[in-house]
C-alpha positions in Angstrom: -24.9 -11.1 90.9 -22.8 -10.0 88.0 -25.9 -8.7 86.1 -26.6 -6.3 88.9 -23.0 -5.2 88.9 -23.3 -4.4 85.1 -26.5 -2.5 85.6 -25.1 -0.4 88.4 -21.6 0.1 87.0 -22.2 0.5 83.3 -25.8 0.3 82.0 -27.2 2.9 84.3 -24.4 5.3 83.3 -24.1 4.8 79.5 -27.0 5.4 77.0 -27.0 2.1 75.0 -29.4 1.7 72.1 -30.7 -1.4 73.7 -29.8 -3.8 76.5 -31.4 -7.3 76.5 -31.5 -9.2 79.8 -32.6 -12.8 80.5 -35.4 -12.6 83.0 -34.6 -15.0 86.0 -38.0 -14.1 87.6 -40.0 -15.4 84.7 -42.8 -18.0 85.2 -41.3 -20.5 82.6 -37.5 -20.6 82.2 -37.7 -22.9 79.2 -39.9 -20.3 77.4 -37.5 -17.5 78.5 -34.5 -19.4 77.1 -36.4 -19.9 73.8 -37.4 -16.2 73.7 -33.9 -15.1 74.3 -32.5 -17.6 71.8 -34.8 -16.2 69.2 -33.6 -12.7 70.0 -30.0 -13.9 69.4 -30.9 -15.6 66.1 -32.4 -12.4 64.8 -29.9 -9.9 66.2 -26.1 -10.0 66.4 -24.7 -9.1 69.7 -22.5 -6.0 69.5 -20.9 -6.1 72.9 -20.7 -8.7 75.7 -19.5 -7.5 79.1 -18.4 -10.4 81.2 -16.2 -11.7 83.9 -14.3 -14.9 84.7 -15.3 -16.9 87.7 -12.9 -18.4 90.2 -13.4 -21.8 88.5 -12.7 -20.3 85.0 -16.4 -20.0 84.2 -17.7 -17.5 81.7 -21.4 -16.5 82.0 -22.6 -19.6 83.9 -20.7 -22.0 81.7 -19.0 -23.8 84.6 -16.3 -26.5 83.8 -18.8 -29.4 84.3 -21.3 -28.0 81.7 -19.2 -25.9 79.4 -19.4 -26.9 75.8 -17.3 -25.0 73.1 -19.6 -26.4 70.4 -22.9 -26.2 72.1 -25.8 -26.3 69.7 -27.9 -24.1 71.9 -27.5 -20.3 72.4 -29.2 -20.2 75.8 -29.7 -23.0 78.2 -30.4 -24.0 81.8 -27.3 -25.3 83.7 -26.6 -26.8 87.0 -24.2 -24.5 88.9 -20.9 -25.9 90.1 -20.4 -25.7 93.9 -17.3 -23.5 93.5 -19.4 -21.1 91.4 -22.2 -21.2 94.0 -19.8 -20.5 96.8 -18.3 -17.6 94.8 -21.8 -16.0 94.7 -21.8 -16.0 98.6 -18.2 -14.7 98.8 -19.0 -11.9 96.3 -21.9 -10.8 98.5 -24.6 -11.7 96.0 -26.3 -14.0 98.5 -26.2 -14.3 102.4 -25.5 -18.0 102.4 -25.1 -21.0 100.2 -28.7 -22.2 100.8 -30.0 -19.0 99.1 -27.9 -19.5 96.0 -29.8 -21.2 93.2 -28.6 -24.6 92.0 -29.5 -23.8 88.4 -29.2 -20.8 86.2 -30.0 -19.6 82.7 -26.9 -18.7 80.6 -25.8 -17.8 77.2 -23.7 -20.6 75.8 -20.1 -20.2 74.8 -20.9 -20.2 71.0 -23.5 -17.5 71.6 -21.0 -15.3 73.5 -18.5 -15.8 70.7 -20.9 -14.4 68.1 -20.5 -11.0 69.7 -18.6 -8.4 67.8 -16.6 -7.4 70.9 -16.0 -9.2 74.2 -15.0 -7.1 77.2 -13.9 -9.2 80.2 -13.3 -7.5 83.5 -11.7 -9.6 86.2 -10.9 -8.1 89.6 -9.7 -9.7 92.8 -7.0 -12.1 94.1 -9.5 -14.9 94.1 -9.5 -14.9 90.3 -5.7 -15.1 89.9 -5.6 -18.9 89.3 -8.4 -18.7 86.8 -6.7 -15.8 85.0 -3.4 -17.8 84.8 -5.3 -20.8 83.5 -7.1 -18.7 81.0 -4.0 -17.2 79.5 -1.4 -20.0 80.0 -3.3 -23.3 80.2 -4.7 -25.5 77.4 -7.8 -24.2 75.6 -10.3 -26.7 76.9 -13.6 -26.9 78.8 -12.0 -27.5 82.1 -11.2 -23.7 82.0 -14.0 -22.3 79.9 -12.5 -18.8 79.8 -9.5 -20.2 78.0 -11.5 -20.1 74.8 -11.4 -16.3 75.0 -7.9 -16.5 73.5 -9.5 -17.5 70.2 -11.9 -14.5 69.9 -10.5 -11.8 67.6 -11.9 -8.9 69.6 -11.8 -10.1 73.2 -10.2 -7.7 75.7 -9.2 -8.8 79.2 -9.1 -6.1 81.9 -7.3 -7.2 85.1 -6.3 -5.5 88.4 -3.0 -6.2 90.1 -4.5 -8.8 92.3 -6.1 -10.9 89.5 -3.0 -10.5 87.4 -0.6 -11.6 90.2 0.1 -15.0 88.8 1.0 -13.7 85.4 3.2 -10.8 86.3 
């Protein structure tokens, strides 16, 4: 998944002071969400590295579960079918049956507390989501649209993902 991409492309190459991951292999996901939420309450996030999904999701805040004013910082969400299919198309899983139906995610308010947001979005399959992010209404049907309101959000596109806005 995207976490493995970040580990391989960035975190293994740059010496960060600390990197904090959610542990999807934990025995109790509710406790893991609480542990990570406590970490976020006690420490401000300096940098969030993220992407935008084909359905406009950020983290695993898919349109059906995205909440711009979520009271939680970390939660368990049901994954949208488009998001699950993207996991297969991106090569994270062999087939849809292997893609989890639920995931832990940082909520949109938790992501927004970061000092800096860096959003990398490659591929033609993301062109519609990029267009909606930059030109559509800011609403939960395209969770990434909220990025326009963060003062230090940077969006990095390739020619393919930017094809609908050029």
